[in-house]
C-alpha positions as CSV (number, residue, x, y, z in Angstrom):
1,M,10.7,-16.7,14.3
2,A,12.4,-13.6,15.6
3,Q,10.2,-11.2,13.6
4,A,7.0,-13.0,14.5
5,A,6.9,-11.1,17.8
6,H,6.7,-7.8,16.0
7,A,3.0,-8.2,15.1
8,Q,2.3,-8.8,18.8
9,S,4.3,-5.8,20.1
10,L,2.9,-3.1,17.8
11,H,2.1,0.0,19.7
12,F,-0.2,2.1,17.6
13,T,-0.7,5.8,17.8
14,P,-3.6,7.6,16.0
15,M,-3.0,10.2,13.4
16,T,-4.7,13.6,13.8
17,N,-8.2,12.6,12.8
18,H,-8.1,9.2,14.6
19,L,-8.9,7.4,11.4
20,V,-5.5,5.9,10.8
21,N,-3.2,4.2,13.3
22,Y,0.6,4.2,13.0
23,A,3.2,1.9,14.5
24,T,6.8,0.8,13.7
25,T,8.5,-2.5,14.3
26,P,12.1,-2.9,15.7
27,N,13.4,-3.9,12.3
28,G,12.1,-0.8,10.4
29,I,8.6,-1.5,9.1
30,A,6.0,1.2,9.4
31,V,2.5,-0.1,9.8
32,I,-0.4,2.1,8.6
33,E,-3.8,0.8,9.7
34,L,-7.0,2.2,8.3
35,A,-9.7,2.3,11.0
36,S,-13.2,3.8,10.6
37,D,-16.9,3.0,10.7
38,A,-19.3,3.0,7.7
39,A,-19.8,6.8,8.1
40,G,-16.0,7.3,8.0
41,A,-15.9,8.2,11.7
42,P,-13.4,6.9,14.2
43,L,-14.1,3.5,15.6
44,K,-15.6,3.2,19.1
45,A,-13.7,1.1,21.6
46,G,-13.8,-2.6,20.8
47,A,-15.4,-2.1,17.4
48,T,-14.1,-3.1,14.0
49,G,-15.2,-1.4,10.8
50,P,-15.4,-1.4,7.1
51,N,-12.6,1.2,7.2
52,T,-14.4,3.5,4.7
53,Y,-12.6,6.7,3.9
54,T,-13.4,10.3,3.9
55,H,-11.3,13.4,3.2
56,E,-10.3,13.3,6.9
57,M,-9.0,9.7,6.5
58,M,-7.0,10.6,3.4
59,R,-5.4,13.4,5.4
60,D,-4.5,10.9,8.0
61,I,-3.0,8.5,5.4
62,D,-1.0,11.4,4.0
63,E,0.3,12.3,7.5
64,A,1.3,8.7,8.1
65,V,3.0,8.3,4.7
66,L,5.0,11.5,5.3
67,K,5.9,10.3,8.8
68,A,7.3,7.1,7.4
69,R,9.1,9.0,4.6
70,F,11.0,11.2,6.9
71,D,12.0,8.4,9.4
72,D,15.4,7.2,8.5
73,K,14.8,4.1,10.6
74,V,11.8,3.0,8.4
75,F,12.6,0.9,5.4
76,V,9.3,-0.6,4.4
77,I,5.7,0.5,4.7
78,V,2.8,-1.9,5.3
79,L,-0.7,-0.6,4.7
80,T,-3.6,-2.7,6.2
81,G,-7.1,-2.5,7.6
82,N,-8.4,-2.8,11.1
83,G,-10.3,-6.0,12.0
84,E,-10.8,-9.2,10.1
85,K,-13.5,-8.5,7.5
86,F,-12.3,-5.4,5.6
87,F,-9.1,-3.8,4.3
88,S,-11.4,-1.0,3.1
89,A,-14.9,-0.8,1.7
90,G,-13.9,2.4,-0.1
91,A,-15.2,5.9,0.2
92,S,-18.0,6.5,2.7
93,I,-21.3,6.5,0.7
94,Q,-22.9,8.2,3.6
95,M,-20.4,11.0,3.3
96,L,-20.8,11.3,-0.5
97,N,-24.6,11.5,-0.1
98,K,-24.3,14.6,2.0
99,V,-21.6,16.8,0.3
100,T,-21.8,19.0,-2.8
101,P,-20.4,18.1,-6.2
102,G,-17.7,20.7,-5.7
103,Y,-16.6,19.0,-2.4
104,K,-16.6,15.6,-4.1
105,Y,-14.2,16.9,-6.8
106,M,-11.8,18.4,-4.3
107,F,-12.1,15.1,-2.2
108,C,-11.1,13.1,-5.3
109,L,-8.3,15.5,-6.2
110,H,-6.7,15.3,-2.7
111,A,-7.1,11.5,-2.6
112,N,-5.3,11.3,-5.9
113,E,-2.5,13.5,-4.6
114,T,-2.3,11.4,-1.4
115,L,-2.0,8.1,-3.2
116,S,0.4,9.5,-5.8
117,R,2.6,10.7,-2.9
118,M,2.6,7.1,-1.5
119,E,3.3,5.7,-4.9
120,Q,6.3,8.0,-5.3
121,T,7.7,7.5,-1.8
122,P,11.2,5.9,-2.2
123,K,10.4,3.1,0.2
124,L,8.7,-0.1,-0.6
125,V,4.9,0.0,0.1
126,I,3.1,-3.3,0.7
127,A,-0.7,-3.4,0.9
128,A,-1.8,-6.2,3.2
129,L,-5.4,-7.1,2.3
130,N,-6.8,-8.6,5.5
131,G,-10.3,-8.6,4.2
132,H,-12.5,-7.1,1.4
133,A,-10.9,-4.4,-0.7
134,V,-13.6,-3.0,-2.9
135,G,-14.1,0.3,-4.7
136,G,-11.8,2.9,-3.2
137,G,-10.3,0.2,-1.0
138,L,-8.8,-1.4,-4.1
139,E,-7.8,2.0,-5.4
140,I,-5.8,2.6,-2.3
141,A,-4.2,-0.9,-2.5
142,M,-3.3,-0.4,-6.2
143,A,-1.2,2.6,-5.3
144,A,1.0,0.2,-3.2
145,D,3.9,-1.6,-4.9
146,I,3.0,-5.1,-3.8
147,R,-0.4,-6.5,-2.7
148,I,-0.6,-9.5,-0.4
149,A,-4.0,-10.9,0.6
150,R,-5.4,-13.3,3.2
151,K,-6.6,-16.4,1.3
152,D,-10.4,-16.8,1.2
153,A,-10.9,-13.7,3.3
154,G,-12.6,-11.4,0.8
155,K,-13.4,-10.0,-2.6
156,T,-12.0,-7.1,-4.6
157,G,-13.2,-5.0,-7.5
158,L,-14.3,-1.6,-8.7
159,P,-18.2,-1.7,-8.7
160,E,-18.7,2.1,-8.8
161,I,-20.8,1.8,-11.9
162,N,-23.6,0.5,-9.7
163,L,-23.7,4.0,-8.1
164,G,-23.7,5.7,-11.5
165,V,-20.1,6.8,-11.2
166,L,-16.6,5.6,-12.0
167,A,-13.6,4.7,-9.8
168,G,-12.3,8.3,-9.4
169,T,-9.4,7.8,-7.0
170,G,-7.0,6.4,-9.6
171,G,-8.9,3.2,-10.2
172,T,-9.5,3.5,-14.0
173,Q,-5.8,4.3,-14.6
174,R,-4.0,1.9,-12.2
175,L,-6.3,-1.1,-12.9
176,A,-5.7,-0.7,-16.7
177,R,-2.0,-0.6,-16.1
178,I,-2.1,-3.8,-14.1
179,T,-4.6,-5.9,-16.1
180,G,-4.6,-4.3,-19.5
181,K,-7.3,-2.0,-20.9
182,S,-9.9,-4.5,-22.1
183,K,-10.0,-6.5,-18.8
184,A,-10.0,-3.4,-16.7
185,I,-13.0,-2.0,-18.7
186,E,-14.8,-5.3,-18.4
187,M,-14.3,-5.4,-14.6
188,M,-15.5,-1.8,-14.2
189,V,-18.5,-1.8,-16.6
190,T,-19.9,-5.1,-15.1
191,G,-19.2,-4.0,-11.6
192,N,-18.4,-7.5,-10.6
193,N,-16.1,-8.3,-7.7
194,L,-13.5,-11.0,-7.8
195,S,-12.3,-13.4,-5.2
196,F,-8.7,-12.8,-4.1
197,E,-7.7,-16.0,-5.9
198,E,-9.2,-14.7,-9.2
199,A,-7.5,-11.3,-8.6
200,K,-4.2,-13.0,-8.2
201,E,-4.6,-14.7,-11.6
202,L,-5.0,-11.2,-13.2
203,G,-1.9,-9.8,-11.4
204,I,-4.0,-7.5,-9.1
205,I,-2.8,-9.4,-6.1
206,N,0.8,-10.7,-5.9
207,T,0.7,-13.2,-3.1
208,L,-1.9,-15.1,-1.0
209,L,-1.2,-16.1,2.6
210,D,-3.2,-18.6,4.7
211,G,-4.3,-18.1,8.3
212,N,-6.6,-16.1,10.4
213,A,-6.3,-12.3,10.7
214,A,-3.7,-12.4,13.5
215,D,-1.6,-15.0,11.6
216,F,-1.9,-12.9,8.5
217,R,-0.6,-9.7,10.1
218,R,2.3,-11.6,11.6
219,D,3.2,-13.4,8.4
220,V,3.0,-10.2,6.4
221,L,5.4,-8.5,8.7
222,D,7.7,-11.5,8.5
223,W,7.5,-11.3,4.7
224,A,8.1,-7.6,4.6
225,G,11.1,-8.0,6.9
226,Q,13.1,-9.6,4.0
227,F,13.4,-6.1,2.5
228,C,14.8,-4.6,5.7
229,P,18.5,-4.4,6.6
230,P,20.6,-6.5,7.0
231,N,18.7,-8.8,4.5
232,K,18.4,-6.4,1.6
233,A,19.7,-3.0,0.6
234,A,16.6,-0.9,1.4
235,M,17.8,2.1,-0.6
236,A,18.2,-0.1,-3.7
237,A,14.7,-1.5,-3.2
238,G,13.3,2.1,-3.0
239,H,15.3,3.2,-6.1
240,I,14.1,0.1,-8.0
241,K,10.6,1.2,-7.1
242,R,11.2,4.7,-8.3
243,A,12.8,3.6,-11.5
244,V,9.7,1.5,-12.4
245,Q,7.0,3.8,-11.1
246,S,8.4,6.9,-12.8
247,G,10.3,5.3,-15.7
248,T,7.4,3.4,-17.2
249,E,5.3,6.6,-17.5
250,V,7.7,8.4,-19.8
251,P,9.4,7.5,-23.2
252,L,12.0,4.8,-22.9
253,E,15.0,7.1,-23.4
254,Y,13.8,9.2,-20.4
255,G,13.1,6.1,-18.4
256,L,16.7,5.0,-19.0
257,A,17.9,8.4,-17.9
258,I,16.0,8.1,-14.6
259,E,17.5,4.6,-14.2
260,R,21.0,5.9,-14.7
261,E,20.6,8.7,-12.2
262,L,19.2,6.4,-9.5
263,Q,22.0,3.9,-10.2
264,A,24.6,6.6,-9.8
265,K,23.2,7.4,-6.3
266,L,23.3,3.7,-5.4
267,F,26.9,3.3,-6.6
268,A,27.8,6.0,-4.1
269,S,26.0,4.3,-1.2
270,K,27.6,2.3,1.6
271,D,25.3,-0.6,1.0
272,A,26.5,-0.9,-2.7
273,K,30.1,-1.0,-1.5
274,E,29.1,-3.7,1.1
275,G,27.2,-5.7,-1.4
276,I,29.9,-5.7,-4.0
277,A,32.6,-6.5,-1.4
278,A,30.5,-9.3,0.0
279,Y,30.1,-10.9,-3.4
280,V,33.9,-10.7,-4.1
281,E,34.7,-12.1,-0.7
282,K,32.1,-14.8,-1.0
283,R,30.2,-13.9,2.2
284,V,26.7,-12.8,3.1
285,A,26.3,-9.0,2.8
286,N,25.4,-7.1,5.9
287,F,23.3,-4.2,4.7
288,Q,22.7,-1.1,6.9
289,G,20.2,0.8,4.9
290,N,22.4,3.6,3.7
């Protein structure tokens, strides 16, 4: 497979705090990799970690998302974790045990802003769950548009009640919108984690892929490649995302207005002209991403 080599040829560069790594593939996928130890510190050479997050990691995620946003050669964002065992174990408990309540509030506020920015970015965001995604790890993943998990590789859930708190980085709101209120409340008040297979049945996870960690990353990038030019009109994919993410949060008539405005922008795009012409001429469209 032509795209299979992309996973092997990724050249990561660290963001400012060395808690997130960033790379791009030749076909326009930005890969954002979470990488930290249990304390939320940068990983030492050769180590893999639970990829717990701190305010510093959230700043790195923000930096990486903005980098992908402004890169016209990036069409899809894939968010994943370092190593084989964890996508992310959530917020660093060691960090939370040391800081003041005021710091914790600002930490949650900035994390909410970071994930909202990712959610509103007009490019498709895919969370690739290479391992456990619990607590804040699931909260990060739920801010993505699509979640793909490695089969039998981990569990997911929001067990914050066991710490005497709630999922404060968007968890209560996004989980309820995915599973419905009653199921979301049940999951959070019991604090039980689910297998990826169980999570798929509830719609928390969209797709399961077989294979080891290396195969999974390769297959995720291959899967994500279907949304890059020339296969799909990337602008249309991004506008579909924006119509759904923004439109479902407002009354229907306003959602329809958002849909119309985004459609008007697409009708003026080169890819729309190409797609319509290809249909009329009975040929495969060759999208360029503009």
